[in-house]
VEXBAZA-613869 format. One record per atom (N, C-alpha, C): residue number from 1; residue in three letters; atom name; x, y, z. Coordinates in steps of 0.05 Angstrom, whole numbers, always signed. Example, Ala and Ser with C-alpha at 12.3 -4.5 7.8 and 13.67 -1.06 7.14 Angstrom:
pos code site xx yy zz
1 Ala N +264 -114 +156
1 Ala CA +246 -90 +156
1 Ala C +264 -66 +156
2 Ser N +257 -45 +142
2 Ser CA +273 -21 +143
2 Ser C +258 +1 +157
REM end
This chain:
pos code site xx yy zz
1 Met N -1638 -1948 -1670
1 Met CA -1611 -1955 -1662
1 Met C -1603 -1938 -1638
2 Asn N -1595 -1952 -1617
2 Asn CA -1587 -1939 -1592
2 Asn C -1557 -1931 -1593
3 Thr N -1552 -1905 -1593
3 Thr CA -1524 -1897 -1595
3 Thr C -1512 -1889 -1568
4 Thr N -1527 -1890 -1547
4 Thr CA -1516 -1884 -1521
4 Thr C -1500 -1908 -1510
5 Arg N -1478 -1902 -1499
5 Arg CA -1461 -1923 -1488
5 Arg C -1468 -1928 -1459
6 Glu N -1473 -1953 -1453
6 Glu CA -1479 -1960 -1425
6 Glu C -1453 -1963 -1410
7 Glu N -1451 -1948 -1388
7 Glu CA -1428 -1950 -1371
7 Glu C -1434 -1972 -1350
8 Pro N -1414 -1988 -1343
8 Pro CA -1419 -2008 -1323
8 Pro C -1424 -1994 -1296
9 Thr N -1442 -2005 -1280
9 Thr CA -1447 -1994 -1254
9 Thr C -1428 -2004 -1234
10 His N -1421 -1988 -1215
10 His CA -1403 -1995 -1193
10 His C -1416 -1989 -1167
11 Ala N -1410 -2004 -1147
11 Ala CA -1420 -1999 -1120
11 Ala C -1396 -1991 -1103
12 Ile N -1400 -1970 -1087
12 Ile CA -1380 -1962 -1068
12 Ile C -1390 -1969 -1040
13 Gln N -1375 -1985 -1026
13 Gln CA -1383 -1992 -999
13 Gln C -1368 -1973 -980
14 Leu N -1383 -1962 -962
14 Leu CA -1371 -1943 -943
14 Leu C -1387 -1942 -917
15 Thr N -1373 -1934 -896
15 Thr CA -1387 -1930 -871
15 Thr C -1396 -1901 -870
16 Lys N -1412 -1895 -850
16 Lys CA -1421 -1867 -847
16 Lys C -1397 -1849 -840
17 Leu N -1378 -1859 -824
17 Leu CA -1355 -1843 -818
17 Leu C -1338 -1838 -843
18 Glu N -1335 -1858 -860
18 Glu CA -1321 -1853 -885
18 Glu C -1335 -1832 -902
19 Ala N -1361 -1834 -903
19 Ala CA -1376 -1814 -918
19 Ala C -1371 -1786 -907
20 Ala N -1371 -1784 -880
20 Ala CA -1365 -1758 -868
20 Ala C -1337 -1748 -875
21 Arg N -1318 -1766 -873
21 Arg CA -1290 -1759 -879
21 Arg C -1288 -1749 -908
22 Arg N -1300 -1764 -926
22 Arg CA -1299 -1756 -954
22 Arg C -1312 -1728 -959
23 Gln N -1334 -1723 -946
23 Gln CA -1347 -1697 -950
23 Gln C -1331 -1675 -938
24 Ile N -1320 -1679 -914
24 Ile CA -1304 -1658 -902
24 Ile C -1278 -1653 -918
25 Asn N -1265 -1675 -926
25 Asn CA -1241 -1671 -943
25 Asn C -1247 -1657 -969
26 Thr N -1269 -1665 -981
26 Thr CA -1277 -1653 -1007
26 Thr C -1283 -1623 -1003
27 Ala N -1297 -1616 -982
27 Ala CA -1303 -1588 -977
27 Ala C -1277 -1572 -972
28 Ile N -1258 -1583 -958
28 Ile CA -1233 -1570 -954
28 Ile C -1218 -1565 -980
29 Arg N -1218 -1586 -997
29 Arg CA -1205 -1583 -1023
29 Arg C -1220 -1562 -1040
30 Met N -1246 -1562 -1039
30 Met CA -1262 -1541 -1053
30 Met C -1254 -1513 -1044
31 Tyr N -1251 -1511 -1018
31 Tyr CA -1243 -1485 -1006
31 Tyr C -1216 -1476 -1017
32 Phe N -1196 -1494 -1016
32 Phe CA -1169 -1487 -1025
32 Phe C -1169 -1482 -1055
33 Leu N -1188 -1493 -1070
33 Leu CA -1189 -1488 -1099
33 Leu C -1207 -1464 -1105
34 Asp N -1216 -1450 -1085
34 Asp CA -1233 -1426 -1088
34 Asp C -1258 -1432 -1104
35 Met N -1270 -1455 -1098
35 Met CA -1295 -1462 -1111
35 Met C -1318 -1448 -1097
36 Asp N -1342 -1451 -1108
36 Asp CA -1366 -1437 -1097
36 Asp C -1369 -1441 -1067
37 Val N -1370 -1419 -1052
37 Val CA -1371 -1420 -1023
37 Val C -1397 -1433 -1013
38 Ile N -1419 -1428 -1026
38 Ile CA -1444 -1440 -1017
38 Ile C -1444 -1470 -1020
39 Ser N -1435 -1480 -1043
39 Ser CA -1433 -1509 -1048
39 Ser C -1413 -1521 -1028
40 Thr N -1391 -1508 -1024
40 Thr CA -1371 -1518 -1005
40 Thr C -1383 -1520 -977
41 His N -1398 -1500 -969
41 His CA -1411 -1499 -943
41 His C -1431 -1523 -941
42 Ala N -1446 -1527 -962
42 Ala CA -1466 -1549 -961
42 Ala C -1453 -1576 -959
43 Val N -1432 -1581 -974
43 Val CA -1417 -1607 -972
43 Val C -1406 -1611 -944
44 Leu N -1394 -1590 -934
44 Leu CA -1382 -1591 -907
44 Leu C -1404 -1597 -886
45 Ala N -1427 -1584 -889
45 Ala CA -1449 -1588 -870
45 Ala C -1458 -1617 -869
46 Gly N -1459 -1630 -892
46 Gly CA -1466 -1658 -893
46 Gly C -1447 -1675 -877
47 Gly N -1421 -1671 -881
47 Gly CA -1401 -1687 -866
47 Gly C -1402 -1681 -836
48 Leu N -1404 -1656 -829
48 Leu CA -1405 -1649 -800
48 Leu C -1430 -1661 -787
49 Gln N -1452 -1661 -801
49 Gln CA -1477 -1672 -789
49 Gln C -1474 -1701 -783
50 Ile N -1461 -1716 -801
50 Ile CA -1456 -1745 -796
50 Ile C -1439 -1749 -771
51 Val N -1417 -1733 -769
51 Val CA -1399 -1735 -746
51 Val C -1414 -1729 -721
52 Ser N -1430 -1708 -721
52 Ser CA -1446 -1700 -698
52 Ser C -1466 -1722 -690
53 Asp N -1479 -1734 -710
53 Asp CA -1499 -1755 -704
53 Asp C -1485 -1780 -692
54 Leu N -1462 -1787 -704
54 Leu CA -1448 -1811 -694
54 Leu C -1438 -1806 -665
55 Ala N -1428 -1782 -660
55 Ala CA -1419 -1775 -633
55 Ala C -1442 -1776 -613
56 Thr N -1465 -1765 -621
56 Thr CA -1488 -1765 -604
56 Thr C -1496 -1794 -596
57 Lys N -1495 -1812 -616
57 Lys CA -1502 -1840 -610
57 Lys C -1483 -1853 -590
58 Lys N -1458 -1842 -589
58 Lys CA -1439 -1853 -570
58 Lys C -1438 -1837 -544
59 Gly N -1457 -1819 -541
59 Gly CA -1459 -1803 -517
59 Gly C -1439 -1780 -516
60 Gln N -1427 -1773 -538
60 Gln CA -1408 -1751 -540
60 Gln C -1422 -1726 -552
61 Arg N -1411 -1703 -546
61 Arg CA -1421 -1679 -558
61 Arg C -1399 -1667 -576
62 Val N -1406 -1663 -601
62 Val CA -1387 -1649 -619
62 Val C -1403 -1628 -634
63 Gly N -1415 -1610 -619
63 Gly CA -1430 -1589 -631
63 Gly C -1414 -1563 -632
64 Phe N -1427 -1542 -642
64 Phe CA -1413 -1517 -645
64 Phe C -1402 -1506 -619
65 Glu N -1418 -1509 -598
65 Glu CA -1410 -1497 -572
65 Glu C -1383 -1510 -563
66 Glu N -1381 -1536 -566
66 Glu CA -1356 -1550 -557
66 Glu C -1332 -1541 -573
67 Phe N -1336 -1536 -599
67 Phe CA -1313 -1530 -616
67 Phe C -1307 -1500 -618
68 Leu N -1323 -1484 -603
68 Leu CA -1315 -1456 -600
68 Leu C -1296 -1453 -577
69 Ala N -1290 -1474 -562
69 Ala CA -1272 -1472 -540
69 Ala C -1244 -1460 -547
70 Pro N -1232 -1467 -571
70 Pro CA -1206 -1455 -578
70 Pro C -1207 -1426 -586
71 Ile N -1232 -1416 -590
71 Ile CA -1236 -1388 -598
71 Ile C -1235 -1370 -574
72 Val N -1223 -1346 -576
72 Val CA -1223 -1328 -553
72 Val C -1252 -1322 -545
73 Glu N -1256 -1321 -519
73 Glu CA -1283 -1321 -507
73 Glu C -1300 -1298 -518
74 Glu N -1288 -1274 -521
74 Glu CA -1304 -1251 -530
74 Glu C -1315 -1253 -558
75 Arg N -1306 -1273 -574
75 Arg CA -1315 -1276 -602
75 Arg C -1333 -1301 -605
76 Arg N -1336 -1317 -585
76 Arg CA -1351 -1342 -588
76 Arg C -1381 -1338 -596
77 Lys N -1394 -1320 -582
77 Lys CA -1422 -1315 -588
77 Lys C -1426 -1305 -617
78 Glu N -1409 -1287 -625
78 Glu CA -1410 -1277 -653
78 Glu C -1406 -1299 -673
79 Phe N -1386 -1317 -668
79 Phe CA -1381 -1339 -687
79 Phe C -1404 -1359 -687
80 Leu N -1416 -1363 -664
80 Leu CA -1439 -1382 -663
80 Leu C -1461 -1372 -682
81 Leu N -1466 -1346 -681
81 Leu CA -1487 -1335 -699
81 Leu C -1478 -1337 -728
82 Ile N -1452 -1331 -734
82 Ile CA -1442 -1331 -761
82 Ile C -1445 -1358 -774
83 Ile N -1442 -1380 -758
83 Ile CA -1443 -1406 -770
83 Ile C -1472 -1418 -769
84 Arg N -1488 -1410 -750
84 Arg CA -1515 -1420 -749
84 Arg C -1534 -1408 -770
85 Glu N -1531 -1383 -775
85 Glu CA -1549 -1369 -794
85 Glu C -1549 -1382 -822
86 Pro N -1525 -1385 -834
86 Pro CA -1525 -1397 -861
86 Pro C -1534 -1426 -861
87 Gln N -1528 -1440 -839
87 Gln CA -1536 -1468 -837
87 Gln C -1566 -1470 -839
88 Asn N -1579 -1453 -824
88 Asn CA -1609 -1454 -824
88 Asn C -1620 -1446 -851
89 Phe N -1609 -1425 -863
89 Phe CA -1619 -1416 -889
89 Phe C -1615 -1437 -910
90 Leu N -1591 -1449 -911
90 Leu CA -1584 -1468 -932
90 Leu C -1599 -1495 -929
91 Lys N -1606 -1501 -904
91 Lys CA -1617 -1527 -898
91 Lys C -1648 -1528 -900
92 His N -1661 -1506 -894
92 His CA -1690 -1507 -891
92 His C -1704 -1487 -910
93 Ala N -1721 -1498 -927
93 Ala CA -1736 -1481 -945
93 Ala C -1764 -1476 -935
94 Asp N -1772 -1492 -915
94 Asp CA -1800 -1490 -906
94 Asp C -1804 -1468 -885
95 Arg N -1783 -1457 -874
95 Arg CA -1786 -1438 -852
95 Arg C -1791 -1409 -862
96 Glu N -1777 -1401 -883
96 Glu CA -1780 -1374 -893
96 Glu C -1807 -1371 -908
97 Gly N -1815 -1392 -922
97 Gly CA -1840 -1392 -937
97 Gly C -1839 -1375 -962
98 Asp N -1818 -1362 -969
98 Asp CA -1816 -1346 -993
98 Asp C -1791 -1353 -1008
99 Asp N -1795 -1363 -1032
99 Asp CA -1772 -1372 -1048
99 Asp C -1755 -1348 -1058
100 Thr N -1764 -1324 -1053
100 Thr CA -1749 -1301 -1061
100 Thr C -1734 -1288 -1038
101 Ala N -1735 -1301 -1014
101 Ala CA -1721 -1291 -991
101 Ala C -1691 -1289 -997
102 Ile N -1680 -1267 -989
102 Ile CA -1651 -1262 -994
102 Ile C -1636 -1265 -967
103 Tyr N -1614 -1280 -969
103 Tyr CA -1597 -1283 -946
103 Tyr C -1569 -1272 -953
104 Glu N -1558 -1257 -936
104 Glu CA -1531 -1245 -941
104 Glu C -1511 -1263 -928
105 Tyr N -1498 -1280 -944
105 Tyr CA -1479 -1300 -934
105 Tyr C -1452 -1285 -929
106 Arg N -1443 -1287 -904
106 Arg CA -1417 -1275 -897
106 Arg C -1395 -1296 -901
107 Thr N -1377 -1290 -919
107 Thr CA -1357 -1311 -927
107 Thr C -1339 -1320 -904
108 Glu N -1336 -1304 -883
108 Glu CA -1320 -1314 -861
108 Glu C -1334 -1337 -847
109 Ala N -1359 -1341 -851
109 Ala CA -1373 -1363 -839
109 Ala C -1361 -1390 -849
110 Leu N -1352 -1391 -874
110 Leu CA -1341 -1415 -884
110 Leu C -1315 -1423 -870
111 Glu N -1297 -1403 -866
111 Glu CA -1272 -1409 -852
111 Glu C -1277 -1419 -824
112 Ile N -1295 -1406 -810
112 Ile CA -1301 -1414 -782
112 Ile C -1313 -1442 -783
113 Tyr N -1331 -1447 -801
113 Tyr CA -1345 -1473 -804
113 Tyr C -1325 -1495 -811
114 Leu N -1306 -1489 -829
114 Leu CA -1285 -1508 -836
114 Leu C -1269 -1516 -811
115 Tyr N -1261 -1496 -796
115 Tyr CA -1245 -1501 -772
115 Tyr C -1261 -1518 -752
116 Leu N -1286 -1512 -748
116 Leu CA -1302 -1527 -729
116 Leu C -1306 -1556 -738
117 Ala N -1312 -1560 -764
117 Ala CA -1316 -1587 -775
117 Ala C -1291 -1603 -773
118 Ala N -1268 -1591 -779
118 Ala CA -1242 -1605 -777
118 Ala C -1237 -1613 -748
119 Gln N -1242 -1595 -730
119 Gln CA -1238 -1601 -701
119 Gln C -1257 -1623 -692
120 Ala N -1282 -1622 -701
120 Ala CA -1301 -1643 -694
120 Ala C -1293 -1670 -703
121 Tyr N -1285 -1672 -728
121 Tyr CA -1276 -1698 -739
121 Tyr C -1252 -1708 -724
122 Gln N -1233 -1691 -720
122 Gln CA -1208 -1698 -706
122 Gln C -1213 -1707 -678
123 Thr N -1230 -1693 -663
123 Thr CA -1237 -1700 -636
123 Thr C -1252 -1726 -634
124 Phe N -1271 -1730 -652
124 Phe CA -1287 -1754 -651
124 Phe C -1271 -1779 -658
125 Thr N -1254 -1777 -678
125 Thr CA -1239 -1801 -688
125 Thr C -1211 -1804 -677
126 Gly N -1200 -1782 -666
126 Gly CA -1172 -1783 -658
126 Gly C -1153 -1783 -681
127 Lys N -1163 -1777 -705
127 Lys CA -1147 -1777 -729
127 Lys C -1152 -1751 -744
128 Ala N -1132 -1744 -760
128 Ala CA -1135 -1720 -777
128 Ala C -1123 -1726 -804
129 Thr N -1138 -1722 -825
129 Thr CA -1129 -1726 -852
129 Thr C -1110 -1703 -859
130 Pro N -1095 -1705 -881
130 Pro CA -1078 -1682 -889
130 Pro C -1095 -1657 -895
131 Glu N -1119 -1661 -905
131 Glu CA -1137 -1638 -910
131 Glu C -1144 -1625 -884
132 Ile N -1151 -1641 -864
132 Ile CA -1159 -1630 -838
132 Ile C -1136 -1615 -825
133 Lys N -1112 -1628 -825
133 Lys CA -1089 -1615 -813
133 Lys C -1083 -1588 -827
134 Ser N -1086 -1588 -853
134 Ser CA -1079 -1565 -869
134 Ser C -1099 -1542 -865
135 Val N -1125 -1548 -864
135 Val CA -1144 -1526 -860
135 Val C -1143 -1515 -832
136 Ile N -1137 -1532 -812
136 Ile CA -1134 -1521 -785
136 Ile C -1110 -1502 -784
137 Ala N -1088 -1510 -797
137 Ala CA -1064 -1493 -797
137 Ala C -1070 -1467 -813
138 Trp N -1082 -1470 -836
138 Trp CA -1088 -1446 -853
138 Trp C -1104 -1426 -838
139 Ile N -1125 -1435 -825
139 Ile CA -1143 -1416 -810
139 Ile C -1128 -1405 -786
140 Ser N -1111 -1421 -773
140 Ser CA -1096 -1411 -751
140 Ser C -1076 -1390 -760
141 Phe N -1061 -1395 -781
141 Phe CA -1042 -1375 -792
141 Phe C -1056 -1349 -799
142 Arg N -1080 -1351 -810
142 Arg CA -1093 -1327 -821
142 Arg C -1109 -1312 -799
143 Asn N -1115 -1325 -777
143 Asn CA -1132 -1313 -757
143 Asn C -1121 -1316 -729
144 Pro N -1096 -1309 -724
144 Pro CA -1085 -1314 -697
144 Pro C -1100 -1300 -675
145 Glu N -1113 -1278 -681
145 Glu CA -1127 -1262 -661
145 Glu C -1153 -1276 -651
146 Ile N -1163 -1295 -665
146 Ile CA -1188 -1308 -657
146 Ile C -1184 -1333 -640
147 Leu N -1159 -1343 -639
147 Leu CA -1154 -1368 -625
147 Leu C -1139 -1362 -599
148 Leu N -1145 -1380 -579
148 Leu CA -1130 -1379 -555
148 Leu C -1100 -1384 -561
149 Glu N -1082 -1372 -546
149 Glu CA -1054 -1373 -553
149 Glu C -1043 -1402 -554
150 Asp N -1051 -1419 -535
150 Asp CA -1041 -1447 -535
150 Asp C -1051 -1462 -560
151 Glu N -1076 -1457 -568
151 Glu CA -1088 -1470 -591
151 Glu C -1073 -1461 -617
152 Tyr N -1069 -1435 -619
152 Tyr CA -1055 -1425 -642
152 Tyr C -1027 -1437 -644
153 Lys N -1012 -1437 -622
153 Lys CA -985 -1448 -622
153 Lys C -984 -1477 -630
154 Lys N -1003 -1493 -619
154 Lys CA -1004 -1521 -625
154 Lys C -1009 -1526 -654
155 Asn N -1028 -1512 -666
155 Asn CA -1035 -1516 -694
155 Asn C -1012 -1507 -712
156 Val N -1000 -1485 -707
156 Val CA -979 -1474 -724
156 Val C -954 -1490 -722
157 Asp N -946 -1497 -697
157 Asp CA -921 -1512 -693
157 Asp C -923 -1540 -706
158 Ser N -946 -1553 -704
158 Ser CA -949 -1579 -716
158 Ser C -946 -1578 -746
159 Tyr N -957 -1558 -759
159 Tyr CA -956 -1555 -788
159 Tyr C -928 -1548 -797
160 Leu N -915 -1529 -783
160 Leu CA -888 -1520 -790
160 Leu C -868 -1543 -786
161 Ala N -872 -1560 -767
161 Ala CA -854 -1583 -762
161 Ala C -855 -1602 -787
162 Arg N -878 -1604 -799
162 Arg CA -881 -1622 -822
162 Arg C -872 -1609 -849
163 Tyr N -878 -1583 -852
163 Tyr CA -874 -1570 -878
163 Tyr C -853 -1548 -878
164 Gly N -843 -1540 -855
164 Gly CA -824 -1518 -854
164 Gly C -837 -1492 -858
165 Glu N -824 -1473 -871
165 Glu CA -835 -1447 -875
165 Glu C -860 -1448 -893
166 Val N -880 -1431 -887
166 Val CA -904 -1430 -903
166 Val C -911 -1401 -909
167 Asn N -926 -1397 -930
167 Asn CA -936 -1371 -937
167 Asn C -966 -1372 -930
168 Ala N -974 -1358 -909
168 Ala CA -1001 -1360 -899
168 Ala C -1022 -1347 -917
169 Ser N -1014 -1337 -940
169 Ser CA -1034 -1326 -959
169 Ser C -1034 -1342 -985
170 Asp N -1021 -1365 -985
170 Asp CA -1017 -1380 -1010
170 Asp C -1034 -1406 -1008
171 Lys N -1059 -1404 -1015
171 Lys CA -1077 -1428 -1015
171 Lys C -1066 -1451 -1032
172 Pro N -1057 -1445 -1056
172 Pro CA -1047 -1467 -1073
172 Pro C -1023 -1482 -1060
173 Met N -1007 -1469 -1044
173 Met CA -985 -1482 -1030
173 Met C -996 -1503 -1010
174 Phe N -1017 -1495 -995
174 Phe CA -1029 -1514 -976
174 Phe C -1041 -1538 -991
175 Leu N -1053 -1534 -1014
175 Leu CA -1064 -1556 -1029
175 Leu C -1041 -1573 -1040
176 Arg N -1019 -1561 -1048
176 Arg CA -996 -1577 -1057
176 Arg C -985 -1594 -1035
177 Asn N -984 -1583 -1011
177 Asn CA -974 -1599 -988
177 Asn C -992 -1623 -982
178 Ile N -1018 -1619 -985
178 Ile CA -1037 -1641 -981
178 Ile C -1031 -1663 -1002
179 Asp N -1029 -1654 -1027
179 Asp CA -1024 -1673 -1049
179 Asp C -997 -1687 -1046
180 Glu N -977 -1672 -1037
180 Glu CA -951 -1684 -1033
180 Glu C -952 -1706 -1013
181 Phe N -966 -1701 -991
181 Phe CA -969 -1721 -970
181 Phe C -984 -1745 -980
182 Arg N -1006 -1740 -995
182 Arg CA -1022 -1763 -1005
182 Arg C -1007 -1779 -1025
183 Asn N -990 -1767 -1041
183 Asn CA -974 -1782 -1061
183 Asn C -954 -1801 -1048
184 Lys N -947 -1796 -1024
184 Lys CA -928 -1813 -1010
184 Lys C -942 -1836 -994
185 Gln N -969 -1835 -993
185 Gln CA -984 -1854 -977
185 Gln C -998 -1875 -994
186 Pro N -1006 -1898 -982
186 Pro CA -1022 -1917 -997
186 Pro C -1049 -1906 -1005
187 Val N -1061 -1917 -1026
187 Val CA -1086 -1907 -1035
187 Val C -1109 -1913 -1016
188 Asp N -1108 -1936 -1002
188 Asp CA -1128 -1944 -983
188 Asp C -1127 -1926 -958
189 Glu N -1147 -1909 -955
189 Glu CA -1148 -1891 -932
189 Glu C -1147 -1906 -905
190 Ser N -1158 -1930 -904
190 Ser CA -1159 -1944 -879
190 Ser C -1131 -1953 -870
191 Leu N -1112 -1953 -888
191 Leu CA -1084 -1961 -881
191 Leu C -1067 -1937 -871
192 Ile N -1078 -1913 -873
192 Ile CA -1062 -1890 -866
192 Ile C -1068 -1882 -837
193 Asp N -1048 -1878 -821
193 Asp CA -1051 -1870 -794
193 Asp C -1046 -1840 -792
194 Tyr N -1068 -1825 -787
194 Tyr CA -1066 -1796 -785
194 Tyr C -1069 -1788 -756
195 Ser N -1060 -1805 -738
195 Ser CA -1065 -1799 -710
195 Ser C -1058 -1771 -703
196 Val N -1074 -1759 -686
196 Val CA -1070 -1731 -678
196 Val C -1047 -1730 -659
REM end
């Protein structure tokens, strides 16, 4: 007697860009929920890779170098290393050759990577989801010294205009703002205009 219940199968139709958007949005939500940083980084990397590949096919560049432009010049090289090192370690098992190799993941890499992925998606599509707008604002509020002054002001002013006063150390508040915005919008993402 078979006691397992068969669940009906469903198919989800999506474009590569939608897959990228879902991965980036999910990684941002994982970050605001304080979920595992390594898993969050890996999900984010998948979404950013799709955006980068799609941009390359259209003759555009949306790599790390381009998205370090809003960062103050004296920190760009440091940040490039901070985001490339974990990417290589998490992506490739064949290079180290030793499954006991230890990598010291610097947690600030995730915030920098989130910022760059959000900027890449926004630049490539001309749109920004509530998750993308929120993570850009969060990182700007928390790291004003790493951003060029105009970039910081643009990010912060845009967010404050929508939500008023914010507590830059309150992750749950940023997540509530995302959910509040989403609750007012139609379910179908393709109907929402998040124009930058």
